[in-house]
C-alpha positions as CSV (number, residue, x, y, z in Angstrom):
1,M,-76.0,4.4,127.0
2,A,-74.0,1.9,124.8
3,Y,-75.1,3.9,121.7
4,F,-73.5,7.0,123.2
5,F,-70.1,5.2,123.6
6,K,-70.3,3.6,120.2
7,G,-71.5,6.9,118.5
8,S,-68.7,8.9,120.1
9,A,-66.0,6.5,119.0
10,W,-67.5,6.3,115.5
11,S,-67.7,10.1,115.1
12,G,-64.0,10.6,115.9
13,T,-62.6,7.7,113.9
14,Y,-59.9,8.6,111.4
15,R,-59.4,5.8,108.9
16,A,-56.1,4.6,107.5
17,K,-55.1,5.9,104.1
18,P,-56.5,3.2,101.7
19,E,-53.4,3.1,99.5
20,V,-51.0,2.5,102.5
21,A,-50.1,-1.0,103.7
22,P,-50.1,-1.1,107.5
23,V,-46.6,-0.9,109.1
24,T,-45.5,-2.9,112.1
25,A,-46.2,-1.6,115.7
26,S,-42.5,-0.9,116.2
27,E,-42.4,1.3,113.0
28,L,-45.5,3.1,114.1
29,A,-43.9,3.7,117.5
30,N,-40.8,5.2,115.7
31,R,-43.1,7.5,113.7
32,L,-45.0,8.7,116.8
33,E,-41.7,9.3,118.6
34,A,-40.4,11.2,115.6
35,I,-43.1,13.8,116.1
36,N,-41.0,15.1,119.0
37,Q,-38.5,16.4,116.4
38,L,-41.2,18.6,114.9
39,D,-42.2,22.1,116.1
40,V,-45.3,20.9,118.0
41,P,-46.6,22.1,121.4
42,F,-46.7,18.7,123.0
43,Q,-44.4,15.7,123.7
44,I,-44.7,12.0,123.0
45,E,-43.7,9.6,125.7
46,R,-43.7,5.9,126.0
47,G,-46.1,4.4,128.6
48,S,-45.6,1.5,131.0
49,Q,-47.0,-1.0,128.5
50,P,-45.1,-2.0,125.3
51,N,-47.6,-0.5,122.9
52,E,-48.7,2.5,125.0
53,F,-47.8,6.1,124.3
54,F,-48.9,9.4,125.8
55,A,-49.0,12.8,124.0
56,T,-48.9,15.5,126.7
57,W,-49.6,19.2,126.3
58,R,-49.1,21.3,129.4
59,Y,-50.7,24.5,128.1
60,A,-50.8,26.4,131.3
61,D,-48.5,26.4,134.2
62,A,-48.4,29.9,135.8
63,K,-48.0,31.7,139.1
64,W,-48.9,35.3,139.5
65,I,-50.0,38.0,142.1
66,D,-53.0,40.2,141.5
67,L,-55.0,42.3,143.9
68,A,-53.0,41.2,147.0
69,R,-53.6,37.5,146.3
70,V,-51.2,34.8,145.3
71,R,-52.5,32.5,142.7
72,G,-51.4,29.4,140.7
73,M,-52.8,27.6,137.7
74,K,-51.9,24.4,136.0
75,R,-53.7,22.8,133.0
76,S,-52.8,19.6,131.2
77,L,-54.2,17.4,128.5
78,R,-52.9,13.9,127.7
79,V,-53.9,11.6,124.9
80,R,-53.3,7.9,125.8
81,M,-52.6,5.9,122.7
82,V,-52.6,2.1,122.8
83,M,-51.6,0.3,119.6
84,D,-53.4,-2.9,118.7
85,E,-51.2,-4.6,116.1
86,A,-53.8,-7.4,115.4
87,T,-56.4,-4.9,114.2
88,H,-54.1,-2.1,113.1
89,K,-55.9,0.4,115.4
90,V,-54.7,3.0,117.8
91,R,-57.2,3.5,120.6
92,A,-57.0,7.0,121.9
93,T,-58.4,8.3,125.2
94,D,-58.2,11.9,126.4
95,Y,-57.3,12.9,129.9
96,V,-57.7,16.4,131.1
97,A,-56.8,18.0,134.5
98,S,-56.8,21.5,136.0
99,Y,-55.5,22.7,139.3
100,D,-56.1,26.3,140.5
101,W,-55.2,27.8,143.8
102,S,-55.2,31.2,145.4
103,A,-54.6,32.7,148.8
104,G,-55.0,36.1,150.3
105,R,-56.5,38.2,153.1
106,G,-60.0,36.9,152.3
107,G,-58.9,33.2,152.7
108,A,-57.7,30.4,150.5
109,N,-59.3,28.6,147.5
110,L,-58.3,25.3,145.9
111,E,-59.9,23.8,142.9
112,W,-59.0,20.6,141.1
113,K,-60.8,18.9,138.2
114,A,-59.9,15.8,136.2
115,G,-61.7,13.8,133.5
116,M,-61.2,11.2,130.9
117,G,-63.0,10.4,127.7
118,L,-63.4,11.7,124.3
119,V,-62.9,15.4,123.5
120,L,-63.9,16.2,119.9
121,F,-62.8,19.9,119.9
122,Q,-61.5,22.5,122.3
123,R,-60.0,26.0,121.9
124,E,-59.0,28.1,124.8
125,H,-57.3,31.5,125.3
126,Q,-56.6,33.1,128.6
127,R,-54.7,36.2,129.7
128,V,-54.0,36.9,133.4
129,F,-52.8,40.3,134.6
130,G,-50.7,40.6,137.7
131,L,-47.1,40.3,138.8
132,Q,-45.5,37.0,137.8
133,L,-43.5,34.7,140.1
134,D,-40.7,32.5,138.9
135,E,-40.0,28.9,140.0
136,Q,-38.3,30.1,143.2
137,G,-41.1,32.4,144.2
138,R,-39.3,35.7,143.2
139,L,-41.1,38.5,141.3
140,K,-40.5,38.7,137.6
141,P,-40.9,41.9,135.7
142,E,-43.7,40.6,133.5
143,L,-47.2,42.0,134.1
144,S,-49.3,39.4,132.3
145,Y,-49.4,35.8,131.3
146,A,-51.3,34.3,128.3
147,Y,-51.7,30.9,126.8
148,N,-53.6,29.5,123.8
149,F,-54.8,26.0,123.4
150,N,-56.2,24.3,120.3
151,L,-56.8,20.6,120.5
152,E,-56.6,20.2,116.7
153,E,-52.9,21.3,116.8
154,M,-52.2,18.3,119.1
155,K,-54.4,15.6,117.6
156,S,-53.9,16.4,113.8
157,P,-50.2,15.3,113.7
158,L,-51.0,12.2,115.7
159,M,-53.9,11.2,113.6
160,E,-52.0,11.8,110.4
161,A,-49.0,9.8,111.5
162,V,-51.3,6.9,112.4
163,A,-53.3,7.1,109.1
164,H,-50.2,7.4,107.0
165,A,-48.9,4.2,108.7
166,G,-51.9,2.3,107.5
167,W,-53.6,2.2,110.9
168,D,-57.0,3.5,112.1
169,W,-57.2,6.1,114.8
170,R,-60.1,5.1,117.1
171,P,-61.1,7.4,120.0
172,T,-62.5,5.7,123.0
173,V,-64.3,6.9,126.1
174,W,-62.2,4.6,128.2
175,Q,-59.6,1.9,127.6
176,G,-61.5,-1.2,128.8
177,P,-60.6,-4.8,128.6
178,K,-60.8,-6.6,125.2
179,W,-64.1,-8.4,126.1
180,L,-65.8,-5.0,126.6
181,R,-64.6,-3.3,123.4
182,W,-68.0,-4.0,121.8
183,L,-69.3,-1.3,124.1
184,T,-66.9,1.4,123.1
185,E,-66.3,0.7,119.5
């Protein structure tokens, strides 16, 4: 089991650019937050810890009506990044969640899924046909809703910013305590 954790982290590691001297944690934090100024489909937010950041992509948040049922769908993916200035590593853990609901004459259905770990690649496209509801529950004139998701579009700018700052990007299955890092790295 330990080899799975170590192998997963090793396979997704993105090394610092060899010709670049590592910058300080505060400079790397500024560079990560500067990604918000780019045309990217996610947002960087500071976490509750000083060297913690989250990149969040909410790639589906829709409500629609089809075949006399009311439905809702939410999807989110977050990458938790913790900077370790002593080793010049950014430890990244992926968090995914989905929430789907529907109600109609046949009854109601609720489905919720969540997970954390290491996602190496993911692409998704979905199109839903039906009448759309706005935030107040009123009908909108749109007959379909579509979304695309490509994990590489999210992780590539993060990994490049980290590597160009002279730091290593180190994916982890979970963010354990320092004394257990031998298991996940």
